[in-house]
Backbone as numpy.savetxt, mean C-alpha at the origin, in Angstrom:
# Nx Ny Nz CAx CAy CAz Cx Cy Cz
-13.72 -27.58 7.86 -12.45 -26.87 7.83 -12.25 -26.08 9.14
-11.60 -26.71 10.03 -11.40 -26.11 11.34 -10.29 -25.07 11.26
-10.49 -24.00 12.00 -9.51 -22.94 12.10 -9.34 -22.50 13.57
-8.27 -21.86 13.85 -8.12 -21.18 15.15 -7.54 -19.79 14.94
-7.85 -18.91 15.88 -7.37 -17.54 15.81 -6.13 -17.43 16.66
-5.21 -16.61 16.20 -4.08 -16.20 17.00 -3.61 -14.79 16.56
-2.82 -14.18 17.39 -2.27 -12.86 17.04 -1.07 -13.06 16.09
-0.86 -12.05 15.30 0.28 -12.01 14.33 1.60 -12.00 15.11
2.60 -12.63 14.51 3.98 -12.61 15.05 4.90 -12.04 13.95
5.98 -11.45 14.31 6.91 -10.84 13.35 7.35 -11.83 12.30
7.51 -13.08 12.73 8.01 -14.11 11.74 6.94 -14.53 10.76
5.68 -13.96 10.92 4.63 -14.27 9.98 4.73 -13.44 8.71
5.60 -12.48 8.62 5.61 -11.51 7.50 5.69 -12.28 6.17
6.67 -13.11 5.99 6.84 -13.84 4.72 5.70 -14.85 4.47
5.27 -15.65 5.48 4.10 -16.49 5.27 2.84 -15.74 4.79
2.61 -14.56 5.37 1.46 -13.74 4.94 1.73 -13.24 3.49
2.91 -12.82 3.19 3.21 -12.38 1.83 2.91 -13.51 0.85
3.35 -14.73 1.17 3.15 -15.87 0.31 1.66 -16.22 0.22
0.91 -16.06 1.28 -0.52 -16.29 1.28 -1.22 -15.27 0.35
-0.80 -14.07 0.40 -1.42 -13.01 -0.47 -1.09 -13.31 -1.95
0.12 -13.72 -2.21 0.52 -14.02 -3.61 -0.31 -15.22 -4.11
-0.38 -16.26 -3.28 -1.07 -17.47 -3.69 -2.56 -17.30 -3.94
-3.17 -16.34 -3.23 -4.62 -16.15 -3.34 -5.02 -14.93 -4.10
-4.09 -14.20 -4.68 -4.43 -12.97 -5.35 -5.39 -13.18 -6.55
-5.11 -14.25 -7.30 -5.93 -14.55 -8.46 -6.97 -15.68 -8.18
-7.21 -15.93 -6.92 -8.18 -17.00 -6.54 -9.65 -16.54 -6.66
-9.82 -15.25 -6.91 -11.14 -14.67 -7.09 -11.26 -14.07 -8.48
-12.51 -13.84 -8.94 -12.69 -13.24 -10.26 -11.90 -11.96 -10.39
-12.07 -11.10 -9.40 -11.29 -9.90 -9.24 -10.66 -9.89 -7.89
-9.58 -9.18 -7.65 -8.89 -9.27 -6.33 -9.79 -8.82 -5.18
-9.77 -9.51 -4.07 -10.43 -9.11 -2.84 -9.39 -8.88 -1.74
-8.17 -9.39 -2.00 -7.06 -9.23 -0.99 -6.08 -8.24 -1.46
-5.21 -7.83 -0.53 -4.05 -6.99 -0.90 -3.14 -7.74 -1.81
-2.33 -7.02 -2.58 -1.22 -7.68 -3.27 -0.01 -7.56 -2.36
1.09 -8.13 -2.80 2.28 -8.17 -1.95 2.85 -6.78 -1.75
2.55 -5.84 -2.65 3.07 -4.47 -2.53 2.57 -3.79 -1.28
1.27 -3.82 -1.07 0.69 -3.13 0.05 1.17 -3.67 1.37
1.36 -5.02 1.40 1.82 -5.71 2.57 3.25 -5.21 2.93
4.11 -5.22 1.91 5.48 -4.73 2.10 5.46 -3.26 2.56
4.66 -2.46 1.88 4.73 -0.99 2.07 4.20 -0.61 3.43
3.16 -1.34 3.87 2.52 -1.01 5.20 3.55 -1.21 6.31
4.25 -2.35 6.27 5.20 -2.65 7.33 6.50 -1.87 7.21
7.05 -1.80 5.99 8.41 -1.28 5.85 8.52 0.19 5.48
7.34 0.83 5.22 7.44 2.25 4.98 6.38 3.05 5.76
5.14 2.69 5.62 4.08 3.45 6.32 4.30 3.51 7.80
4.49 2.34 8.41 4.65 2.30 9.91 5.86 3.08 10.37
7.04 2.80 9.84 8.21 3.58 10.33 8.14 5.05 9.94
7.57 5.36 8.76 7.49 6.79 8.39 6.56 7.55 9.35
5.36 7.06 9.53 4.40 7.76 10.40 4.80 7.73 11.83
5.40 6.61 12.25 5.83 6.50 13.67 6.88 7.52 14.08
7.58 8.08 13.11 8.57 9.12 13.47 7.91 10.29 14.19
6.65 10.52 13.92 5.93 11.62 14.60 5.13 11.11 15.83
5.50 9.93 16.29 4.93 9.40 17.55 3.71 8.57 17.36
3.29 7.88 18.41 2.17 6.96 18.38 1.09 7.40 19.37
0.98 8.70 19.57 -0.08 9.25 20.46 -1.22 9.78 19.63
-2.18 10.40 20.33 -3.38 10.89 19.66 -3.06 12.11 18.76
-1.98 12.87 19.13 -1.59 13.99 18.36 -0.20 13.84 17.83
0.03 14.17 16.59 1.37 14.05 15.98 2.32 15.08 16.59
3.54 14.63 16.79 4.58 15.59 17.22 4.97 16.52 16.15
5.52 17.66 16.50 5.89 18.68 15.52 7.16 18.27 14.77
8.06 17.70 15.47 9.36 17.32 14.92 9.49 15.82 14.92
9.93 15.21 13.80 10.04 13.78 13.75 11.25 13.30 14.54
11.12 12.05 15.06 12.24 11.38 15.70 13.15 10.83 14.58
14.37 11.29 14.48 15.22 10.87 13.39 16.03 9.63 13.75
15.82 9.08 14.95 16.41 7.81 15.33 15.38 6.72 14.95
15.66 5.52 15.24 14.76 4.42 14.88 13.73 4.09 15.98
13.81 4.75 17.17 13.05 4.29 18.32 11.54 4.40 18.07
11.04 5.59 17.77 9.62 5.79 17.65 9.12 5.09 16.37
9.91 5.04 15.32 9.48 4.29 14.15 9.24 2.83 14.42
10.15 2.24 15.18 10.00 0.82 15.48 8.88 0.58 16.47
8.61 1.57 17.31 7.43 1.46 18.19 6.16 1.36 17.35
6.07 2.16 16.27 4.96 2.11 15.39 4.86 0.77 14.64
5.98 0.22 14.28 5.98 -1.12 13.66 5.38 -2.13 14.63
5.81 -2.10 15.91 5.29 -3.03 16.88 3.78 -2.83 17.07
3.32 -1.57 17.11 1.90 -1.30 17.24 1.14 -1.88 16.07
1.67 -1.72 14.87 1.03 -2.27 13.65 0.96 -3.77 13.76
2.03 -4.42 14.12 2.12 -5.90 14.23 1.14 -6.40 15.27
1.08 -5.76 16.42 0.28 -6.23 17.54 -1.22 -6.12 17.23
-1.59 -5.30 16.29 -3.02 -5.13 15.98 -3.56 -6.22 15.03
-2.74 -6.97 14.38 -3.13 -7.91 13.35 -3.63 -9.24 13.92
-4.75 -9.66 13.41 -5.33 -10.97 13.76 -5.20 -11.95 12.68
-4.88 -13.21 13.00 -4.62 -14.27 12.03 -5.47 -15.47 12.34
-6.01 -16.10 11.26 -6.71 -17.36 11.39 -5.90 -18.40 10.65
-5.62 -19.55 11.25 -4.86 -20.62 10.63 -5.69 -21.88 10.58
-5.40 -22.72 9.59 -6.11 -23.99 9.50 -5.46 -25.07 10.31
-5.91 -26.33 10.15 -5.35 -27.41 10.93 -3.92 -27.72 10.60
-3.38 -27.27 9.46 -2.01 -27.44 9.10 -1.17 -26.20 9.49
-1.76 -25.29 10.25 -1.11 -24.01 10.68 -0.81 -23.12 9.52
-1.53 -23.30 8.40 -1.36 -22.43 7.27 -2.40 -21.32 7.34
-2.05 -20.13 6.88 -2.93 -18.95 7.03 -4.14 -19.10 6.16
-5.28 -18.90 6.80 -6.56 -18.93 6.08 -7.18 -17.55 5.96
-6.77 -16.63 6.84 -7.32 -15.27 6.74 -6.59 -14.39 7.76
-6.69 -13.08 7.54 -6.17 -12.13 8.50 -6.83 -10.79 8.38
-6.82 -10.06 9.44 -7.33 -8.68 9.44 -6.16 -7.79 9.87
-5.90 -6.76 9.04 -4.74 -5.93 9.28 -5.05 -4.47 9.02
-4.29 -3.55 9.51 -4.48 -2.12 9.16 -3.50 -1.71 8.05
-3.68 -0.51 7.59 -2.72 0.05 6.63 -1.89 1.10 7.38
-2.30 2.38 7.39 -1.60 3.40 8.10 -2.12 3.42 9.51
-1.27 3.06 10.53 -1.80 2.74 11.81 -1.04 3.41 12.96
-1.26 4.71 13.12 -0.90 5.42 14.34 -2.06 6.26 14.74
-2.36 6.42 16.04 -3.61 7.05 16.47 -3.91 8.44 15.92
-2.84 9.23 15.64 -3.07 10.58 15.15 -3.44 10.65 13.70
-3.26 9.59 12.95 -3.44 9.61 11.49 -4.94 9.43 11.12
-5.42 10.08 10.10 -6.85 9.98 9.69 -7.24 8.55 9.30
-6.32 7.73 8.88 -6.60 6.36 8.48 -6.75 5.43 9.69
-6.45 5.88 10.88 -6.62 5.00 12.07 -8.06 4.58 12.18
-8.30 3.32 12.31 -9.70 2.79 12.34 -10.13 2.07 11.09
-9.16 2.00 10.13 -9.42 1.25 8.88 -8.94 -0.17 9.06
-9.72 -1.16 8.59 -9.39 -2.56 8.69 -9.50 -3.18 7.30
-8.60 -4.09 7.00 -8.57 -4.77 5.69 -8.60 -6.25 5.93
-9.56 -6.93 5.29 -9.79 -8.34 5.51 -9.19 -9.12 4.32
-8.34 -10.11 4.65 -7.70 -10.96 3.62 -8.13 -12.38 3.88
-8.40 -13.19 2.81 -8.91 -14.52 3.05 -8.66 -15.43 1.87
-8.65 -16.72 2.17 -8.69 -17.74 1.07 -10.15 -17.91 0.67
-10.39 -18.27 -0.61 -11.75 -18.33 -1.11 -12.62 -19.41 -0.47
-12.02 -20.43 0.09 -12.82 -21.49 0.73 -13.03 -21.28 2.23
-12.70 -20.07 2.69 -12.87 -19.77 4.11 -13.73 -18.50 4.32
-14.73 -18.31 3.50 -15.54 -17.12 3.63 -16.43 -17.17 4.86
-16.56 -18.37 5.47 -17.30 -18.45 6.71 -16.59 -17.71 7.85
-15.37 -17.40 7.66 -14.59 -16.62 8.67 -14.96 -15.13 8.72
-15.66 -14.63 7.71 -15.88 -13.22 7.55 -16.57 -12.58 8.74
-17.57 -13.30 9.35 -18.24 -12.73 10.52 -17.27 -12.53 11.65
-16.38 -13.49 11.96 -15.42 -13.38 12.96 -14.40 -12.30 12.67
-14.00 -12.20 11.43 -13.06 -11.22 10.99 -13.62 -9.80 11.18
-14.88 -9.62 10.85 -15.51 -8.30 11.01 -15.62 -7.97 12.55
-15.94 -8.98 13.32 -16.04 -8.74 14.74 -14.67 -8.29 15.32
-13.62 -9.00 14.86 -12.26 -8.61 15.28 -11.93 -7.17 14.85
-12.35 -6.84 13.61 -12.07 -5.48 13.12 -12.75 -4.44 13.98
-14.00 -4.73 14.39 -14.73 -3.78 15.21 -14.16 -3.62 16.59
-13.55 -4.68 17.15 -12.98 -4.63 18.45 -11.60 -3.92 18.43
-10.90 -4.01 17.30 -9.52 -3.62 17.26 -9.27 -2.31 16.55
-10.02 -2.06 15.50 -9.74 -0.88 14.65 -10.89 0.15 14.72
-10.70 1.09 15.60 -11.72 2.14 15.76 -11.02 3.49 15.78
-11.47 4.36 14.89 -10.94 5.70 14.78 -12.08 6.71 14.73
-12.07 7.66 15.63 -13.17 8.67 15.71 -14.53 7.98 15.84
-14.55 6.89 16.62 -15.78 6.21 16.98 -16.35 5.26 15.93
-15.54 5.01 14.83 -16.10 4.12 13.78 -15.05 3.18 13.31
-15.43 2.06 12.73 -14.57 1.12 12.06 -14.87 1.22 10.54
-13.86 1.27 9.71 -14.08 1.42 8.28 -13.42 0.21 7.53
-14.19 -0.33 6.64 -13.62 -1.37 5.76 -13.86 -0.94 4.31
-13.22 -1.63 3.36 -13.33 -1.25 1.92 -13.62 -2.50 1.13
-14.64 -2.40 0.28 -15.14 -3.57 -0.41 -15.40 -3.26 -1.91
-14.84 -4.06 -2.76 -15.12 -3.96 -4.20 -16.53 -4.48 -4.47
-17.16 -3.95 -5.48 -18.55 -4.32 -5.78 -18.72 -5.72 -6.17
-17.64 -6.41 -6.59 -17.71 -7.82 -6.99 -17.68 -8.78 -5.79
-17.35 -8.25 -4.59 -17.16 -9.10 -3.42 -18.47 -9.26 -2.66
-19.38 -10.08 -3.22 -20.69 -10.22 -2.63 -20.63 -10.86 -1.22
-19.69 -11.76 -0.99 -19.64 -12.41 0.31 -19.33 -11.39 1.41
-18.37 -10.53 1.21 -18.04 -9.51 2.23 -19.13 -8.49 2.31
-19.75 -8.10 1.25 -20.88 -7.16 1.29 -21.99 -7.72 2.18
-22.32 -8.99 1.99 -23.38 -9.66 2.75 -23.02 -9.72 4.26
-21.78 -10.10 4.54 -21.34 -10.24 5.91 -21.33 -8.85 6.60
-20.88 -7.84 5.89 -20.84 -6.48 6.45 -22.26 -6.00 6.72
-23.19 -6.26 5.83 -24.55 -5.85 6.01 -25.15 -6.52 7.26
-24.90 -7.77 7.43 -25.41 -8.51 8.60 -24.89 -7.94 9.90
-23.69 -7.39 9.92 -23.08 -6.87 11.12 -23.41 -5.37 11.29
-24.25 -4.80 10.41 -24.67 -3.44 10.59 -23.77 -2.38 9.98
-22.81 -2.78 9.14 -22.02 -1.77 8.43 -22.89 -1.13 7.34
-22.63 0.17 7.12 -23.36 0.92 6.14 -22.41 1.38 5.02
-22.84 1.19 3.79 -21.99 1.59 2.66 -22.20 3.06 2.30
-21.10 3.73 2.01 -21.18 5.12 1.52 -21.96 5.13 0.13
-22.57 6.27 -0.19 -23.35 6.32 -1.38 -22.46 6.29 -2.65
-21.28 6.88 -2.57 -20.40 6.97 -3.73 -19.06 6.15 -3.49
-18.54 5.56 -4.48 -17.24 4.87 -4.33 -16.13 5.84 -3.91
-15.21 5.35 -3.14 -14.09 6.19 -2.73 -12.84 5.92 -3.56
-12.79 4.75 -4.22 -11.61 4.39 -5.04 -12.07 3.57 -6.23
-11.19 3.41 -7.14 -11.39 2.49 -8.23 -10.15 1.61 -8.41
-10.34 0.35 -8.70 -9.19 -0.47 -9.12 -8.97 -0.17 -10.58
-7.76 0.24 -10.93 -7.38 0.61 -12.25 -6.26 -0.20 -12.78
-6.25 -0.45 -14.08 -5.26 -1.32 -14.72 -4.57 -0.65 -15.86
-3.34 -0.97 -16.11 -2.59 -0.55 -17.30 -2.08 -1.78 -17.99
-2.42 -1.95 -19.24 -1.95 -3.10 -20.09 -0.52 -2.82 -20.44
0.40 -3.70 -20.02 1.81 -3.50 -20.23 2.39 -3.99 -21.56
1.47 -4.34 -22.48 1.94 -4.93 -23.73 2.46 -3.84 -24.68
2.13 -2.58 -24.38 2.58 -1.52 -25.33 2.75 -0.21 -24.58
3.86 -0.10 -23.83 4.13 1.09 -23.05 4.89 2.10 -23.95
4.51 3.37 -23.95 5.17 4.31 -24.85 6.63 4.50 -24.52
7.38 4.93 -25.51 8.79 5.27 -25.35 8.96 6.54 -24.53
10.16 6.74 -23.95 10.39 7.95 -23.15 10.23 9.22 -23.98
9.84 10.31 -23.25 9.72 11.59 -23.90 10.17 12.70 -22.98
11.36 12.48 -22.44 11.91 13.51 -21.49 12.49 14.68 -22.26
12.33 15.85 -21.70 12.97 17.05 -22.30 14.53 16.97 -22.21
15.19 17.67 -23.04 16.64 17.66 -23.02 17.16 18.12 -21.67
18.14 17.40 -21.16 18.73 17.75 -19.89 18.19 16.96 -18.73
17.08 16.22 -18.93 16.50 15.41 -17.96 16.84 13.92 -18.16
16.86 13.11 -17.10 17.19 11.72 -17.28 16.58 10.90 -16.17
16.41 9.63 -16.45 15.94 8.67 -15.42 17.14 8.16 -14.66
16.87 7.85 -13.40 17.86 7.27 -12.52 17.18 6.42 -11.46
17.83 5.45 -11.00 17.28 4.61 -9.91 18.11 4.69 -8.68
17.56 4.22 -7.58 18.35 4.21 -6.35 19.49 3.19 -6.38
19.41 2.26 -7.36 20.55 1.36 -7.55 21.75 2.08 -8.05
21.57 3.19 -8.76 22.66 3.95 -9.32 23.19 4.98 -8.37
22.29 5.62 -7.60 22.72 6.64 -6.63 21.72 6.66 -5.47
22.07 6.00 -4.42 21.17 5.80 -3.27 21.18 7.03 -2.37
20.82 8.21 -2.90 20.83 9.44 -2.12 19.48 9.59 -1.41
19.40 9.15 -0.14 18.14 9.15 0.57 17.69 10.58 0.94
18.68 11.47 1.10 18.23 12.88 1.36 17.45 13.46 0.21
17.95 13.28 -1.00 17.21 13.76 -2.18 15.94 13.00 -2.38
15.94 11.74 -2.02 14.74 10.88 -2.18 13.56 11.38 -1.24
13.96 11.65 -0.01 12.92 12.11 0.92 12.44 13.49 0.58
13.33 14.30 -0.02 12.99 15.64 -0.40 11.96 15.68 -1.54
12.19 14.88 -2.60 11.27 14.91 -3.73 9.93 14.32 -3.28
9.92 13.34 -2.41 8.65 12.76 -1.92 7.89 13.83 -1.13
8.56 14.49 -0.20 7.89 15.47 0.62 7.32 16.63 -0.19
8.14 17.18 -1.08 7.70 18.33 -1.86 6.59 17.93 -2.84
6.65 16.68 -3.33 5.63 16.25 -4.29 4.22 16.22 -3.65
4.20 15.98 -2.32 2.95 15.91 -1.65 2.65 17.16 -0.84
3.25 18.28 -1.31 2.99 19.66 -0.83 3.44 19.87 0.62
4.44 19.14 1.03 5.05 19.39 2.36 6.29 20.23 2.18
6.23 21.50 2.41 7.36 22.35 2.15 8.40 22.38 3.29
7.93 21.97 4.49 8.80 21.93 5.70 9.54 20.60 5.72
10.86 20.58 5.73 11.63 19.33 5.82 11.27 18.50 7.02
10.75 19.10 8.04 10.29 18.32 9.22 9.08 17.46 8.92
8.47 17.70 7.77 7.30 16.90 7.43 7.67 15.82 6.35
8.88 15.75 5.98 9.32 14.72 5.00 9.61 13.39 5.67
9.47 12.28 4.96 9.87 10.99 5.57 11.32 11.04 6.04
11.61 10.36 7.14 12.97 10.34 7.66 13.82 9.42 6.83
15.13 9.63 6.98 16.07 8.69 6.27 15.85 7.29 6.74
15.59 7.13 8.06 15.42 5.77 8.56 14.26 5.07 7.92
13.13 5.81 7.66 11.98 5.17 7.01 12.32 4.65 5.62
13.23 5.36 4.91 13.68 4.86 3.60 14.64 3.70 3.77
15.44 3.70 4.81 16.31 2.58 5.05 15.46 1.32 5.32
14.39 1.47 6.07 13.49 0.36 6.34 12.82 -0.10 5.03
12.33 0.83 4.19 11.72 0.48 2.94 12.67 -0.40 2.12
13.94 -0.05 2.10 14.87 -0.80 1.30 15.23 -2.17 1.90
14.78 -2.43 3.07 14.87 -3.76 3.73 13.71 -4.63 3.36
12.67 -4.08 2.81 11.47 -4.88 2.47 11.85 -6.03 1.51
11.31 -7.20 1.73 11.71 -8.38 0.90 11.52 -8.21 -0.59
10.47 -7.45 -0.98 10.16 -7.33 -2.41 10.54 -5.97 -2.98
11.23 -5.16 -2.21 11.76 -3.87 -2.70 12.96 -4.11 -3.61
13.05 -3.34 -4.70 14.21 -3.38 -5.61 14.66 -1.94 -5.88
15.92 -1.69 -5.62 16.42 -0.35 -5.86 16.30 0.05 -7.33
16.44 -0.93 -8.24 16.38 -0.56 -9.65 15.01 -0.21 -10.10
14.01 -0.46 -9.23 12.62 -0.06 -9.57 12.17 1.19 -8.78
13.08 1.72 -7.98 12.80 2.95 -7.25 13.39 4.07 -8.14
12.50 4.65 -8.95 12.93 5.44 -10.07 12.67 6.92 -9.80
13.60 7.77 -10.21 13.38 9.22 -10.18 13.77 9.83 -11.52
13.22 11.04 -11.73 13.65 11.88 -12.89 14.58 12.93 -12.29
15.73 13.06 -12.91 16.76 14.01 -12.45 16.77 15.18 -13.41
16.64 16.38 -12.88 16.63 17.59 -13.70 18.01 18.04 -14.09
18.11 19.06 -14.92 19.44 19.59 -15.39 20.35 20.03 -14.21
19.72 20.44 -13.10 20.53 20.89 -11.92 20.92 19.73 -11.00
20.54 18.51 -11.36 20.91 17.37 -10.49 19.87 17.07 -9.45
18.79 17.84 -9.31 17.74 17.64 -8.33 16.72 16.65 -8.87
16.13 15.90 -8.00 15.03 14.97 -8.39 13.76 15.79 -8.57
13.04 15.53 -9.68 11.82 16.27 -9.93 10.59 15.34 -10.01
10.78 14.04 -9.95 9.67 13.09 -9.93 10.19 11.80 -9.37
9.21 10.97 -8.83 9.68 9.72 -8.20 8.52 8.70 -8.23
8.87 7.47 -8.20 7.89 6.36 -8.00 8.68 5.13 -7.58
7.97 4.17 -7.02 8.55 2.87 -6.70 7.79 1.79 -7.43
8.46 0.97 -8.21 7.84 -0.13 -8.90 8.00 -1.41 -8.08
6.99 -2.23 -8.09 6.97 -3.48 -7.38 6.42 -4.57 -8.35
6.98 -5.77 -8.27 6.55 -6.82 -9.19 6.18 -8.08 -8.40
5.05 -8.68 -8.75 4.68 -10.00 -8.29 4.82 -10.91 -9.53
5.95 -11.56 -9.64 6.25 -12.37 -10.83 5.28 -13.53 -10.94
4.87 -14.13 -9.84 4.00 -15.29 -9.82 2.67 -14.93 -10.54
2.12 -13.78 -10.21 0.84 -13.37 -10.79 1.01 -12.43 -12.00
2.25 -12.08 -12.31 2.55 -11.23 -13.45 1.87 -9.84 -13.37
1.82 -9.32 -12.16 1.23 -8.01 -11.93 2.29 -7.10 -11.36
2.06 -5.80 -11.51 2.98 -4.82 -10.94 2.20 -3.62 -10.40
2.85 -2.87 -9.53 2.24 -1.63 -8.99 3.38 -0.60 -8.96
2.98 0.64 -9.29 3.82 1.79 -9.13 3.17 2.78 -8.20
3.70 2.84 -7.01 3.07 3.69 -6.04 3.99 3.89 -4.85
4.05 5.07 -4.29 3.33 6.27 -4.71 4.06 6.95 -5.89
3.39 7.89 -6.49 3.95 8.71 -7.60 3.97 10.17 -7.15
5.09 10.80 -7.31 5.19 12.23 -6.96 5.94 13.00 -8.06
5.60 14.28 -8.25 6.27 15.08 -9.27 6.24 16.53 -8.88
7.28 17.24 -9.26 7.37 18.67 -8.96 7.19 19.50 -10.21
7.23 18.90 -11.38 7.05 19.62 -12.63 6.00 18.93 -13.55
5.26 19.73 -14.19 4.20 19.24 -15.07 4.76 18.22 -16.08
4.11 17.12 -16.22 4.51 16.08 -17.17 5.47 15.08 -16.66
6.22 15.45 -15.57 7.24 14.51 -15.10 6.65 13.33 -14.34
5.48 13.48 -13.77 4.79 12.35 -13.17 4.48 11.29 -14.16
3.95 11.66 -15.31 3.69 10.69 -16.34 4.97 10.01 -16.83
6.01 10.77 -16.98 7.24 10.22 -17.51 7.85 9.21 -16.54
7.82 9.48 -15.20 8.41 8.52 -14.26 7.55 7.28 -14.15
6.22 7.46 -14.27 5.35 6.26 -14.30 5.65 5.39 -15.53
5.77 6.03 -16.69 6.00 5.22 -17.90 7.34 4.50 -17.84
8.36 5.14 -17.23 9.64 4.51 -17.08 9.52 3.29 -16.11
8.74 3.51 -15.06 8.49 2.42 -14.12 7.78 1.26 -14.78
6.77 1.61 -15.61 6.05 0.56 -16.33 6.91 -0.17 -17.33
7.80 0.49 -17.99 8.71 -0.18 -18.91 9.59 -1.15 -18.16
10.03 -0.78 -16.99 10.96 -1.64 -16.19 10.22 -2.86 -15.63
8.99 -2.71 -15.17 8.28 -3.89 -14.64 7.85 -4.79 -15.76
7.52 -4.24 -16.94 7.22 -5.07 -18.09 8.36 -5.90 -18.52
9.56 -5.32 -18.47 10.76 -6.08 -18.84 11.05 -7.22 -17.91
10.48 -7.19 -16.71 10.65 -8.24 -15.74 9.58 -9.31 -15.81
8.60 -9.16 -16.72 7.58 -10.15 -16.93 6.21 -9.83 -16.49
5.99 -8.63 -15.93 4.66 -8.23 -15.50 3.82 -7.95 -16.77
2.53 -8.34 -16.72 1.66 -8.17 -17.84 0.67 -7.02 -17.67
0.38 -6.69 -16.42 -0.57 -5.61 -16.10 -0.11 -4.91 -14.83
-0.34 -3.62 -14.81 -0.04 -2.82 -13.60 -1.40 -2.36 -13.03
-1.48 -2.40 -11.70 -2.75 -2.03 -11.03 -2.48 -0.98 -9.98
-3.51 -0.21 -9.68 -3.48 0.77 -8.59 -4.89 0.99 -8.17
-5.09 1.17 -6.86 -6.38 1.57 -6.31 -6.31 3.07 -6.01
-7.12 3.84 -6.70 -7.01 5.28 -6.53 -8.32 5.95 -6.97
-8.46 7.25 -6.51 -9.58 8.04 -6.96 -9.10 9.21 -7.86
-7.85 9.18 -8.24 -7.23 10.27 -8.99 -7.50 10.13 -10.48
-8.03 11.19 -11.11 -8.26 11.22 -12.53 -6.94 11.09 -13.29
-5.89 11.47 -12.68 -4.58 11.45 -13.25 -4.24 10.12 -13.89
-4.58 9.01 -13.19 -4.24 7.69 -13.71 -5.02 7.37 -15.02
-6.24 7.80 -15.09 -7.00 7.61 -16.34 -6.38 8.42 -17.45
-5.94 9.61 -17.14 -5.38 10.51 -18.18 -4.12 9.87 -18.83
-3.34 9.16 -18.00 -2.10 8.58 -18.58 -2.28 7.14 -19.10
-3.52 6.63 -19.07 -3.79 5.39 -19.72 -4.32 4.20 -18.91
-4.43 4.40 -17.59 -5.04 3.37 -16.77 -6.55 3.27 -17.04
-7.11 2.04 -16.96 -8.54 1.83 -17.18 -9.21 1.38 -15.86
-10.38 1.91 -15.58 -11.09 1.50 -14.40 -11.67 0.09 -14.58
-11.47 -0.76 -13.56 -11.97 -2.10 -13.62 -13.18 -2.33 -12.71
-13.17 -1.79 -11.50 -14.34 -1.85 -10.64 -14.23 -0.79 -9.53
-15.35 -0.37 -8.98 -15.33 0.62 -7.89 -15.13 -0.06 -6.54
-14.64 0.65 -5.59 -14.46 0.19 -4.24 -15.15 1.20 -3.30
-15.98 0.65 -2.42 -16.77 1.45 -1.50 -16.27 1.34 -0.08
-16.43 2.41 0.67 -16.15 2.37 2.11 -17.44 1.97 2.80
-17.28 1.09 3.78 -18.40 0.64 4.67 -18.00 1.05 6.10
-18.94 1.59 6.82 -18.67 2.17 8.14 -19.62 1.58 9.17
-19.06 1.31 10.33 -19.89 0.90 11.47 -19.48 1.63 12.73
-20.44 2.27 13.43 -20.11 2.98 14.67 -19.75 1.97 15.73
-18.84 2.40 16.60 -18.35 1.54 17.66 -19.46 1.33 18.71
């Protein structure tokens, strides 16, 4: 099985998305990203973080035009390595998630592959070490079921943290509870009222950013809504009696694999996070999803009914 390496191109976005969908269930448990993370990294994380620049230190005020955000998108794209087979079909790739030099996640690499191309892992790890270095180290993340990547990482001198940093969690969508909103509250989606100012506000405040200069820009939400798998009717908020948004989440569905993801989740009032998640779960279930998944270390997901499936460890190699 001959392969060749090349750098990622912008037109590869949909082929990579299709590669991830086709190979998501090719392993006993997932070892690759789902289509959600691929969409979110390009169409929200990069333009959102890029608004504060692509230097070693974040700028105080975000760029509210598209220039710096799109510079971050280019930086993200230029970092990705792709391996293709003799038919020019994708066999593997190494990509980042949140990728601007000032961000703590800079230096993280994620390896995606087809199951019959595990011999590429050594080259993929070498590429990760050459390309993704933050604070003098390269970091990868490996589920405990992925013996091939564990072995390859060990051979290259990566060291595993003692404790897992995340868990893959699942919610069975066969029986999602009915709504339990207090009087005066209601669900609404961006398909009904695409108010991006309110949307950026509830996101920022939910993650304890009180300064509007720390909220995602309007442009980053406009980019998110351009993502191929984004749906406004799954971008759900809870609206309070005063008309303000008090909770939010974005639902994503992979119909081919019948899986869904709701992420991120934010809430300003106790109990509203659960309610917005349950509404999102009801909506993705109605579209044919059978299970919802999330990778997280938050006890919150267990409390509302998600079940741990396997732990994920961070592996680190000094540059």
